[in-house]
KESE-425715 format. One record per residue (C-alpha): residue number from 1; residue in three letters; x, y, z. Coordinates in pm, whole numbers, plus 32768, in hexadecimal, padded with zeros to 4 digits. Each point is the difference from the previous one (the first is absolute). Layout:
! residues N
pos: NUM; code: ALA; x: X; y: Y; z: Z;
...
This chain:
! residues 82
pos: 1; code: MET; x: 7FF6; y: 800A; z: 8001;
pos: 2; code: ALA; x: 80AB; y: 813C; z: 7F87;
pos: 3; code: ILE; x: 7FDD; y: 8137; z: 80E7;
pos: 4; code: LYS; x: 7F9F; y: 8139; z: 7F42;
pos: 5; code: LYS; x: 80BE; y: 8146; z: 8068;
pos: 6; code: SER; x: 7F42; y: 811D; z: 8072;
pos: 7; code: THR; x: 7F79; y: 810F; z: 7F15;
pos: 8; code: ALA; x: 8106; y: 80EC; z: 808C;
pos: 9; code: GLU; x: 8117; y: 7F17; z: 7FC9;
pos: 10; code: GLN; x: 7F95; y: 7FC6; z: 7E8A;
pos: 11; code: HIS; x: 7FEA; y: 8170; z: 7F92;
pos: 12; code: GLU; x: 8140; y: 80B9; z: 7F9D;
pos: 13; code: GLU; x: 8039; y: 8167; z: 8067;
pos: 14; code: VAL; x: 7F64; y: 80E5; z: 7F06;
pos: 15; code: ASN; x: 80B3; y: 8140; z: 7FAA;
pos: 16; code: TRP; x: 7F18; y: 812B; z: 7FC1;
pos: 17; code: PRO; x: 806D; y: 8090; z: 7EA7;
pos: 18; code: TYR; x: 7FB8; y: 8170; z: 805A;
pos: 19; code: GLY; x: 80D6; y: 80F4; z: 80A5;
pos: 20; code: LYS; x: 8022; y: 8165; z: 8061;
pos: 21; code: LYS; x: 7FFF; y: 8087; z: 7E9B;
pos: 22; code: ASN; x: 7ED1; y: 7F40; z: 7FB2;
pos: 23; code: TYR; x: 7F33; y: 80A2; z: 8118;
pos: 24; code: ILE; x: 8071; y: 815A; z: 7FC9;
pos: 25; code: SER; x: 7FA5; y: 7FFA; z: 7E8A;
pos: 26; code: PHE; x: 7EC6; y: 7F5E; z: 804E;
pos: 27; code: GLY; x: 7F9E; y: 8113; z: 80F7;
pos: 28; code: VAL; x: 8056; y: 80F9; z: 7EFA;
pos: 29; code: ALA; x: 7F17; y: 7F5A; z: 7F1B;
pos: 30; code: LEU; x: 7EF0; y: 8004; z: 80F4;
pos: 31; code: LEU; x: 8030; y: 816D; z: 8043;
pos: 32; code: VAL; x: 7FE9; y: 803E; z: 7E90;
pos: 33; code: ILE; x: 7EC8; y: 7F42; z: 7FE9;
pos: 34; code: LEU; x: 7F63; y: 80AC; z: 812B;
pos: 35; code: ILE; x: 805F; y: 814E; z: 7F6A;
pos: 36; code: GLY; x: 7F51; y: 7F85; z: 7EA3;
pos: 37; code: PHE; x: 7EC8; y: 7FA0; z: 80C5;
pos: 38; code: TYR; x: 8004; y: 814B; z: 80B0;
pos: 39; code: THR; x: 8023; y: 80C8; z: 7EC6;
pos: 40; code: LEU; x: 7F07; y: 7F36; z: 7F6D;
pos: 41; code: SER; x: 7EF9; y: 8068; z: 811F;
pos: 42; code: GLN; x: 8054; y: 815D; z: 7FA9;
pos: 43; code: GLY; x: 7F97; y: 7FD9; z: 7EA2;
pos: 44; code: SER; x: 813C; y: 7FE2; z: 7F45;
pos: 45; code: ASP; x: 7FD2; y: 7F66; z: 7EA3;
pos: 46; code: THR; x: 816E; y: 7FF7; z: 7F9A;
pos: 47; code: LEU; x: 80ED; y: 7FDA; z: 812B;
pos: 48; code: ALA; x: 7F3D; y: 7F0D; z: 80CC;
pos: 49; code: PRO; x: 7FF5; y: 7EDF; z: 7EEF;
pos: 50; code: VAL; x: 8183; y: 8058; z: 7FA8;
pos: 51; code: LEU; x: 804A; y: 7FC6; z: 8178;
pos: 52; code: LEU; x: 7F1D; y: 7ECF; z: 8032;
pos: 53; code: VAL; x: 80A4; y: 7F4C; z: 7EC3;
pos: 54; code: ILE; x: 815B; y: 8061; z: 806A;
pos: 55; code: GLY; x: 7FCF; y: 7F68; z: 8158;
pos: 56; code: TYR; x: 7F41; y: 7ED0; z: 7F9E;
pos: 57; code: MET; x: 80AA; y: 7FA0; z: 7EAD;
pos: 58; code: VAL; x: 8168; y: 807B; z: 805A;
pos: 59; code: LEU; x: 805F; y: 803E; z: 8156;
pos: 60; code: ILE; x: 7F5C; y: 7ED1; z: 8091;
pos: 61; code: PRO; x: 8099; y: 7EFD; z: 7F1C;
pos: 62; code: ILE; x: 8160; y: 80A2; z: 8038;
pos: 63; code: SER; x: 7FCF; y: 7FEF; z: 817B;
pos: 64; code: LEU; x: 7FC0; y: 7E79; z: 7FBB;
pos: 65; code: MET; x: 8123; y: 7FDA; z: 7F18;
pos: 66; code: LEU; x: 8112; y: 80BA; z: 80BD;
pos: 67; code: LYS; x: 810E; y: 7F2A; z: 8092;
pos: 68; code: ASP; x: 8097; y: 8058; z: 8143;
pos: 69; code: ASP; x: 816C; y: 7FC9; z: 8032;
pos: 70; code: VAL; x: 7FC6; y: 7F68; z: 816E;
pos: 71; code: VAL; x: 7F15; y: 7F0D; z: 7F83;
pos: 72; code: GLU; x: 80BB; y: 7F7B; z: 7ED9;
pos: 73; code: LYS; x: 8139; y: 7FC8; z: 80EF;
pos: 74; code: GLN; x: 7F0E; y: 7F34; z: 80DF;
pos: 75; code: SER; x: 7F73; y: 7F35; z: 7EF1;
pos: 76; code: GLN; x: 816A; y: 7FD8; z: 7F79;
pos: 77; code: ASN; x: 8083; y: 7F90; z: 814F;
pos: 78; code: SER; x: 7EE5; y: 7F01; z: 8035;
pos: 79; code: ASP; x: 803E; y: 7F61; z: 7EAA;
pos: 80; code: ILE; x: 8179; y: 7FCC; z: 8066;
pos: 81; code: THR; x: 7FBB; y: 7F5B; z: 814C;
pos: 82; code: ASP; x: 7EED; y: 7F1A; z: 7F66;
């Protein structure tokens, strides 16, 4: 009869792929989006859509794709030790 390991022993440590750069750029994106919604509520027909498109279609994807040096080094070190 085989003894199963507990779930804590079966799972490997998961590194979170986002660092400080990601959070700062995501905060900037949210700020641009909030400004876009504010200008939309004030009746802007040109500035608000531009800010919202930039926030949603440019800044948020950039904040998700940025690589932080610390996170990359941690993932490289974990690959080496495995």
